[in-house]
N, C-alpha and C positions, 0 to 999 in steps of 0.2 A: 380230378375230382368232376366226374359227370352228373350233372342236376339237370332236373325235369322242372319247370314251373307250370302249374295249371290254374287257369284264370277263368272264372265261369260268365265274364261279359267280354266285350267286343274292347279292343284295344283303342277302339275310338269315343269309347264311352266317358262322360265328362266324370269327374270326381276323383278324390284322393286315393280309391282303391286302385284305380286304373295307374295311377301316378307311381303308386307304392310299386306294382307288379313290374310296370316297365322298367324304372329305375333303377329296382333291386336286379332285375335280368341283367340289366347294362352292367351295373357295380360289381356284379357276380363275375361276367365275364372279364371286366377290366382287373378283377383279382386273381385272375388264372384258372377260372372254372369253366368247363366245357358246359353252354346252356343250350337246353331245348327249352320254348314256351309255347303251351297248348292256350290259344286262348278261342273261348266260344262266343261266335258272332251274335251276341245277344245283348240289348240294351236293360234287361233286369227280367223281375217275374211277368211272366206271361204263360197263356195256354193256348191250346188250338182255336184257331190257324194261327202260329208262330209268324209274327211278322219278319217279313225278310229286309235286310238293311242294304242301302245304297253304298255305294264306294266311300261315299263322305262319312259315313258312321262305322262302317264295318271294320275299321282298325288295319286297312292296307296301307295306308299312308304310313302310320308308325310302325308296322310289321317291316316295310321296307327301311326305313332308319335301322332298326335293331340289326336287322340282316346285313346292313353295310357294316357292322361293328361285329360281325362274325358269330351272331346269335341264329340257331334254327328256329325260325318262327313258323309254328303251324295253326293256321286258323280255321276251326271247326265249324261245320254248320250245325244250328242247334237242334235238339232233339224235337220232333215234330208234334209231340204231344204236350209237353208241360217242362217247364224250366227246372223242376225238381229232380225230372230224370236225366240232367244235363251229364251226369255221372257217369253213365252208360256210354253217351259219347265220346266222353274223355278217357274212358277205360278201355274201348276198343283203339282209339289212337294211340294211346301208351302203349298197348300190348303191341302194338306193330314198332313202336319204337323201342323196345324191348328187344324184339328180333333183331333189328338192326345192330344195335351195338349194346355192350352193357351201361348200366346205369347203377350210380352209387347212391344217389337219394332223388325223392320225389318232394317236392315243395307246393302244396295246395293252399287254396285260400278259403273256400264256401263250400256249397252244396254239391260242386263239381267234384268233390273228393268222396262222396258217398259210396260209390261202387269200387274204390280202389283198395280198401284194406287187405282182402284176400289175395288179389293180385300182387301187390307188394310185399305181402309175407312170403308167398309161393317162391318169389324169385330173390328173397333177401336183400330187398332195397328197403334204405332206410327211409320212413314215413315221417316227413315233417309238414307242419302247417301253419300257416301266418294268420293268427288272429288278431283282425283288426277292427271288427266290429264291437257294439256295447250289446251284450247279451242278459243285460240284466231286464229291459224292456219285453223279452221273449218269455220271462216268467212271470212279471210282475203286472199287477192292475189288469188292464184289459188285453195285454199280451198273454194272460195265464189260462186262458180259455183251453180245456181237455185236448182239443183236435190241434191246437197250435203246439202244445206241450209236445205231443206225441210227433208232430212233423218236425219239429225243435229236434227233440231227441233222435230221430231216424237219420235226418238229412244233416245234423249238424253234431250233436252229441257223439254218436257212434263214431264217427270219425276222428273225433279229437281225443276220445276214449282209447282208438286203436292207434293214436299216432306215437310215434318213437320220442318225436322232440316237438316241440310247440313255442314258437316266436310271439309273445306279446307286444304289442305296442305301447304300452304303459304298464306300471306296477299295478294299477287299477284294474286292467283288463285281466292281468294274471291272477288276482284276489276274485273276479267275477268267474272265472275258468274253475278255479277251486271251489268256488260256495256252490255255483250252478250246477256244475258237472261231476264234481268230486275227481278233479284231476290230483294227481300227485303233483304237489311243487315242485318237485326237483326235475320233472322234464320239461319246466316252462322257463324259457329266458325270456328277458326283456330286451327287445332290440328297437329303439325309439325309431320313428319315421324321419327319413332325411327331409329337407326341406330346399328346394330348389334355388341355387344359388344367384338366380335372376331377381329375385325379391331384395336380397340383401346389397343389390347394385343400385337399386332406387336411389338418386341423391336426394339429400335433404339440404334446406337452407339452414345458413348459419349465421342467421341476423343475431345481431345482439344490441339490445335485451332481446330474448326469444321473445317471439310473436305471442298473445293470448289466444287461448283455444277458442276457435271458432270455427273448426271443420271437424267434423264428428261422422265414422263410417260403420254400417253394418253390413256384414255379408253372411247370407245363410237363407235357409227354407222360411219362408213367412209362415209360419205354424207356431202356437203357442210354445210347444217344447223347445224352441230356439230362443225363446224371450223377447221377441221384438215387442211385444205388447207392454212388456215389463220395462223395457229400453224407454219406450214412449212416456209412459207414468215418470219413471225417474229422472227424465228431462224436464218435463212439466214446470217444475219449480224455477227453471231458469229461462223461462219464457221471455224475460224482457232483457235477454243479453244478444247479442248479435253473433249467434251459431246457426249452421247450417247440419241437418242431418240427411245424410245419404244412405240408401237403404238398396243394397244388390241381392237380388235372390228373386225365386219365385214361390208362387203359393197365393194366400189369401191377403191378396194387394187392396182388394176394396174394404176388408176388415182392418186391415193398417189406415189405411184412408180416413176411414169412419172412427178411429180410436183418436186419431190424431187431431180430427175436427172435433171431438167432443172434450179434449184437452186442450184446445185454443191451439194447436201445432202445425195446422194446414199449410202456413206461409213459411214454415220451418223444415219442411221434409221433402225430400224428392225421391221417388220410387224409379229405381233404373232398370228393373226387370233382372232377367237373367244374363250374368256377364260371361262372357269368354274370357280367355288367359290374358290378352291385351288389355281389356278393358278393367279388369281388376288392378292389373299392373298400374294403369291410369288412375282409379280411383285412390288406391293406396299411397299413389305419390300426391294426390291432392290433400288426403287427412293427416290430420295431426294426431288422431285418438280413435280407437277402435272401441266399439261398446258392443259386446258380445255376451248377452248374459244366458246362457244355453244351461237347459237343464241337466243334461249330462253329456259328456263327451269322453270316448275310449281312446282318444289323443288328443284332438282339436288342433285339424290342420289350419282350419282361417285364423287361429290364435296364432300360430306358430309363424306363418308367412307374414301376418299384420307386423306381428315383433320383427322378423327378418328385415322388415322395411321401415323399420326404427319408429315404429307407432308401440306406445304403450298400449296397455289393454285391460280396459273395464270389464270384470265378468264374475260369475257366483264361484265361489271355492267348492266344485263338487266335482265329482269323479276323478278323471285325470287332468282336469284343468290346474290343479296346485303344481303339476309336475312340467308344465308348459311354461307357465306364467307364475313368477315368483314374487309373492304378494311383498309390498314395500320396495321391491327393487327393479323389476320391468312391468308392473301395472299396479292396478288396485283389485281386490278382490272383496266381494261382499258374501254374507250368508244364503244360500239358497233360497229364493221367492222373497227375499227381503227389498223391497221399493226404497226404503228407508236407508238400508246398506248402500243400493246401487247409488242413491242420491248424494249419499254422503262422499264415495266416494269420486263422483262428479265432481261434486264441491271442490274438493282439493286439487283436481286435475284443473277447474277452471281458475282457482286464486294461485297458483304458483306455477306460471308458466317454465320457469326454470328448472323445475322438479318433473315436470312433464317432458321437458325435452331429456334431462338426464334418465329418466326411466327408458325412455325408447331407445337412447343409445346403448343402454346396458343391455337392451331387450335383444337389439341387434346383435351385439358382441357375444351373447351366450347362445343366440340360435348357430350363429356361424362356428362355433366351437363345439357343440353338444349335438346338435340334430342333423346330420351330415348322412348324405347316402353312402358314404363311404365308410362311414362308422356302422352304419345297419348291415352294410355288407360284410364286413369284417366279422362282428359279432354272430351273423349267419353263420359263414363259411367256417369259422371257428368250431362252431358247435356241431356243424353238419361231420366236419372231418374228425373231429373227436368220436361221434357216436357210429360213423357208418365203418 
């Protein structure tokens, strides 16, 4: 089985999408597929003049790792005018690859697939897409402006509708694809994202009795949609207890400091800034609980990684979150935007250290058995083989 993966960003870009792509390529190859990976050397949306990436960001290091495992990696210069035209660059590179040897399937991710449907149809190549984004905001609220709708349908909706097969990273995302793009659910498979085993290797203290809750962690963008301000409000009633709240991420740091000060929590919080992978592992090792009240998640990588590290998670029961966090088993879930609900969840975590540890252990066990790259690759490869 000869499969080409296309990715619109640099393999050196931070984030779950890059991890999704590179680990899927690696595990498809380990499962026996011949894999070619095309990645555009871009860090995201930009227009003329497009920034040039240095060796530390262009994905060369990751490409070398994958090539050592037998994967044909081709790094592509971005389109000189606009990131939405990246599909033309990918199309030319893919056409050259088709001339070299037959391909059975192409598996893309985002706007880089916009120019591919006619090429793939002409050569009889299965057209598959990984749907790993949250599509609702593109159509709802401020994201529903007419120009954004047109752009979304042209560069995202068109390839989704043309695809023979789509892999959603959650049942929630599958529902979004059907609702917003009118897709046939029969062509959508749910293939959950795998979680790096390094998180499950973080050691946990086994003190008896368990320690009371004193170390709480948030990882994510410092924006209202990620719930950081609601997290502070939910913690305020416990200000007289001896806890610390570490906040790892980038965004409105001053706004977070201001809200914490208004709530009397300035001495309780630590803003860590943007964290690289070793720093994330260090903070997960330090923490006893993750507080992640995001307003929407197409999967929720931070939630899954925290649970792999044996941390129970307090979050909102929204979007794909209940698929990753089992309320009452691996964490506590509150209704969306309910500060009172978050506070009640935190109260149970503070008051019952035995249950806190038990839910963390259950979380680690479930992530280890359910969310693996091997399973993601197996579901993907079986569906492609059946459709090719």
